[in-house]
C-alpha positions as CSV (number, residue, x, y, z in Angstrom):
1,M,4.2,4.2,-30.2
2,Q,3.8,4.4,-26.5
3,T,6.4,3.2,-24.0
4,L,4.9,1.2,-21.2
5,K,6.7,0.5,-17.9
6,I,6.8,-2.8,-16.0
7,G,3.8,-2.8,-13.6
8,T,1.5,-0.6,-15.8
9,T,-2.1,-1.8,-16.0
10,V,-3.3,-2.0,-19.6
11,K,-6.6,-2.8,-21.4
12,L,-6.3,-5.7,-23.8
13,P,-7.3,-5.9,-27.5
14,H,-10.0,-8.1,-29.1
15,P,-10.8,-10.9,-28.2
16,Y,-9.9,-9.9,-24.6
17,L,-12.0,-6.7,-24.5
18,G,-13.0,-5.7,-21.0
19,I,-10.0,-7.4,-19.5
20,A,-7.1,-5.7,-17.9
21,G,-3.6,-7.0,-17.5
22,T,-0.3,-6.0,-16.0
23,V,2.9,-5.5,-18.1
24,I,5.6,-7.7,-16.7
25,A,8.3,-7.6,-19.4
26,F,9.4,-6.1,-22.7
27,Y,11.2,-8.2,-25.3
28,P,13.1,-5.9,-27.7
29,A,13.9,-8.7,-30.2
30,K,10.2,-9.4,-30.6
31,H,9.1,-5.8,-30.0
32,Q,6.4,-7.1,-27.7
33,Y,5.2,-6.7,-24.2
34,L,4.5,-9.7,-22.0
35,V,1.3,-9.1,-20.1
36,R,0.0,-11.1,-17.1
37,L,-3.8,-11.8,-16.9
38,G,-4.9,-13.0,-13.6
39,T,-2.6,-15.4,-11.7
40,N,-1.7,-18.0,-14.3
41,Q,-1.9,-16.6,-17.8
42,Q,0.6,-14.5,-19.7
43,L,0.4,-13.4,-23.3
44,Y,2.6,-11.3,-25.7
45,F,1.1,-8.1,-27.3
46,S,2.3,-5.5,-29.7
47,P,2.7,-2.0,-28.1
48,D,0.0,-0.7,-30.6
49,D,-2.5,-3.2,-29.2
50,L,-2.3,-2.1,-25.6
51,V,-4.0,1.0,-24.0
52,I,-3.1,2.3,-20.6
53,W,-5.9,1.7,-18.1
54,Q,-7.4,4.9,-16.9
55,S,-9.4,4.6,-13.6
């Protein structure tokens, strides 16, 4: 399992393929990252679902 830092840009899993988001928080109790997509949407993802964006 990878450890992501706040502010890391990540690629999202299906059905959000081709979309990048920014990690804004980690919730240990849920073992999930909160990722911001655009300016007004935030979703939780498992660490295994996210891939660090390589530009």
